[in-house]
N, C-alpha and C positions, 0 to 999 in steps of 0.2 A: 691512587687518585681518589678512590672512594673514601678512604680514611681522612685524607686532607679535606675533602668536601664536607664530610660529617663534622669535623672539628670546626671548619669555617662556619657551618650552619649553627652550631652550638654557641660559638662566640658571638655571632651576629644576633642570634635570638635574644641574647641577654641585653641587647640595646633596645629592644622593642618594648613598648609599654602597653600596646593594645593590638587586637586583631591579628594575633599570630597566624591564624588559619588563612587570613587574607594575604599574608605576606609571601609565603612560599608554599608551593605544592609541586607535584610532579609535572603539572602542565604549565608552571611558571618558572622557567629555568633561571639560574643565576647567570646573568649576562653582564658581569662587570667588565666594562669595555670603553672604547672611545669610538665616536661616530660623528657624522656630519649629515645634515640635510641642507640642500641648496637648490637654487633655481638659476638658470641662465636667462638674463633679461633679453638677450637677442633672439633666442629660439623658443623660449618658454619652457624648455625641458626642465624636469625636476629630477633630483637624484638623492639617494640615501646610500651611504657607504659606512662600513663598520669593520673593526678588527677586535678580537678578544682572545683570551686564553680560555676558550670554552668551545666544545664541539658544536659545529654547524650553527654558528651564531646568526647567520643570515636567515634561518628559518624562524627565529624568534624576534629579532630586533627590527628588521627592515620591512617596511610596508609602503606600497605606493599604488596610485591609480592615475592614469592619464586624465588630464583636465580637472583633477580633483586636488591632489597633493601627495605628500610623503610624510611618513611617521617613523621615528626611531624610539622604541620603548626598551629600556635597559635597566641595569642594576638588578633589583629583585623584579624581574620582568613580569609585567602584566600584559600577556599577549593579546588580550581582548582590546587593549588600547589601540592596536593597529587597525583592525577592522572597524571598531566603533569610532575611532578618530576619523577615518576616511568617510564613514557614513555621515558623521556630523558635518564635515566639510561639504559633502555632497548635498546636504540639506540646506546649505547657505551660510553656515557658521564660518566665522573667521578662524584662523589658527588659534588665536588666544581664547576665543569663545569655546572652541572645541576642547582645548586643554582644560579650561576652567570647569567645564561640565564633566569631563572624565575624572578630574581630581575631586570634585565635590562629593562624590559618593565612594571614594576609595579610602578605606580605613588604613591601607598600607602606604599612603602617599609619602610618608616620611622616608621610606627606603626606595622610592621610585626615582627614576630619571627618564624624562620624556622630552622629545622635541617634535614639533609639528610645523610644517610649511604648507601653505595653501597655494592654489594656482595663480594667485595675484602676487605672490612673493612675500606675503606676510608670514612672520615666524613667531613662535612662542616656545619657551622652554622652561623646564622645571627640574631642579635638583633638590631632592628631599634632604632635610637636615641630618638624617641618619644614614645617608649614603657614605660608604667607606672612603676615608681619605686616601689619596687626595682626590677630591671631586669638585666639579664645577662646570660652568658653561659660559659661552659668549654668544650673543646674538648680534648679527651685523646686517648689512643690506642684503636681503634675500638669502640669508644662510644662518645656520646655527651650528656650533660645534659643542660637544658635551663629552664628558669623561668621568669615570669613577674608578676607584681602586687603582689609581695611577701611582707610578713611582715618585713623581714630583708634581708640583703645581705649574710646571712649564708646559704641560701637554696641550691643553686646549688653547692657550694663547699662541703656541707654535702653529697649531692647526689653522686658527683664524688668519694669522699672518701669511701662511703659505697659500691659503685660498685666495686672499685678497691680492697677493702679488702674482698670481698666475692667471689673470683675467684674459689673457690672449689665447689661452688653451681651450679646447672643447670641455664641456662640463665634466665628463667622465674623468678626463685627465686632471682637472682641477681638484676634484674631490680625492683622487688618488694622491695628489701632491699633499693634501691636508693629512691623509692617513700616514703617509711616509714621514711627514714632519713630526707627527706625534710619536712615531716609533723612534725617530732619531734622537728625541730628548728623553727616552726611557720607556714610554708607553705603559702598558699594563704591568703592574708590579709582579704578576705571576708569570709573565712571558707571553708567548705567541702560540696560537693554535689554528684559528679560523678567521675568515674574512669574507665580505660580500659586497657587491656593487649592483645597484638597481637604478636604471634611468628610464623614465617614462615621458611620453609626449606632454607638451603643455596643454594641448587640446585633444580630446578624444576624437577618433575618426569612426567611420562606418566599418572599419576593419579592426576590431579590437585585438585580434591576434597579432597585429603589427604595432600596437601602442606601447608595448614594453620594448624599448629600443635596445636596452642592455640588461641582462639578468644573469649575473655570474656569481658563483659561490665556490669558495675553497673551504671544505668542511673540516679537514684535518691535515695540517702540513706544518713542518717546523719553521717554514718561512712563508707564511700565508700571503703577505703583501707582495713578495717577489713573484709568487705563483699567480696571484690575482692580476698583477701587471702583465705577466706573460699571456694570460687568458684574454685580457683586454686587447692586447696587440694581435692575438690570434683572431679574435672577434672582428677586428678591423680588416684583417687580411681576408677572412671569409666573406665579408661584405663585398669585396672585389670578386671573389669566386661567384657569389650569387649574381652579381652584375654581369659576369661573364656568361653564366647560364642563361640569363635573360636575353643577352645579345645573341646567343645561339638560337634561342626560340624565335627571334626576329630575323634570323639568317644574316646577322651582322657579324661576320667572322672577323673582320679587322678589329671591331670593338671588343669582341670576346677575347681576342688575342691580347689586346692591351690590358684588359682586366685580369686575365689569368697571369700574365707576366708580372703585373704589379703585385699580385698576391704571392707569387713565387719568390719575388725579390724580398718580400717581407719575411718569409719563412722558407728559405731555400732547402731546408732539410725535410720539408713536408712532401712526401711522395705524391699525394693526390694533386697538389697544386702544380708540381712539375709535370705530372702526367697529362692533365688537361691543357696545360700550355703546349705540350708536345702534340696532342691531338689537334689542337687548333692550328698549329703550324702546318701539320699535314693537310688539313682541310683548306689551307691557304696556299697550296701548291709549293710548300717549303718542306718537302719530304726529307731531304738530307739533314736539315736542321732538326727535324722531328726525330730522326733516327738517333742522332747524338744524345738527345734527352732520354729516349725510350730505352736504349740499350742498358744503362746502369739500373734503371727502374726494373726491367724484366729480370735482371740478374739478382737484384736484391729481393724482389717479391714476384715470383713467377705467375701468380694469379692475375696480375695486371695484363699479362700476355693473353690469358684466357678471356679476360673481359674485352680486350681489343678486338678479338675475333667476332664478338657479338655486336659491336657497334654499327657496322654497315647496315645490318638488318633494320635498325631503327633510325637510320639517317644521321647518326652522330659522327660517323667517319665516312667521308665521301671521296676516298682515294680510288684509283683504278685497281683492277685485279692484280696487275704486276706490282704496283706499289704496296698493296696489302701483303703480297708474298714477301717483299723485301722486309716489311715491318715484322712479320711473323717469323722470319728466318733469323732475326737478331739473336746473337749469343753473348 
């Protein structure tokens, strides 16, 4: 891999006519890739999603801030474009104005590829003339798709089509559809390695820790989009788990049972989801049903039995002494 990367750098450096030091450094990784920035007009949510044959592409390419916008910076990546782009948007610049300012002082812009979307849905994109073929972008209504070093010129048109045709889906699933469409027509000429998905609120709140709605990365995987899709579904399932926990806090046991059961149905192999569904059943006077769920869990992972004995002390298991003995006696 090191030899291949060295050869690639040598070949590409021969294309450059100026500012070699500005084009590549250890802090500006080669993220030849395909990505999408997009906004949901109904919710205001903004997303940036990416896949590449490069390690941990999400730490370099994708940037976003609630109420501000999202940025994808790739090809010979200038990582500063992420934070600087968001700062420009925050200062009141439009997506195009921010992009123009970033590129105005960039001596390596010929090998850059950048897309910016602001909180109003304005988009701007740039594909430098020395980005490696096949490379290009398409901007549409509240989205931009861009790609470089692709197997064919079909990649970014396929992404745009998939995004536009999936308008009924949540934003995260729409951008995933675009990434999968890119891969279906060949994707990155080098193959697959990593992917990332970031979704932020359309408006910032007083709880900034909740403003990143989805933040998922697959840093190294032979099928990164398949794994990213699994993580997104798991994320959705755990939202139901969190809702169940909140219901427990409010002593709404029927509500908690509904949420835990929904999560379990989404990922039935997940022991934790099955476990809390069982505990909620027990708390709702459905101990026989709880026992059926708990028995295989205890058999597979005995530590869950140990945890169960600790729950009555903190009020998370409200069964009688006799019922607790039944639970603990499971084999």
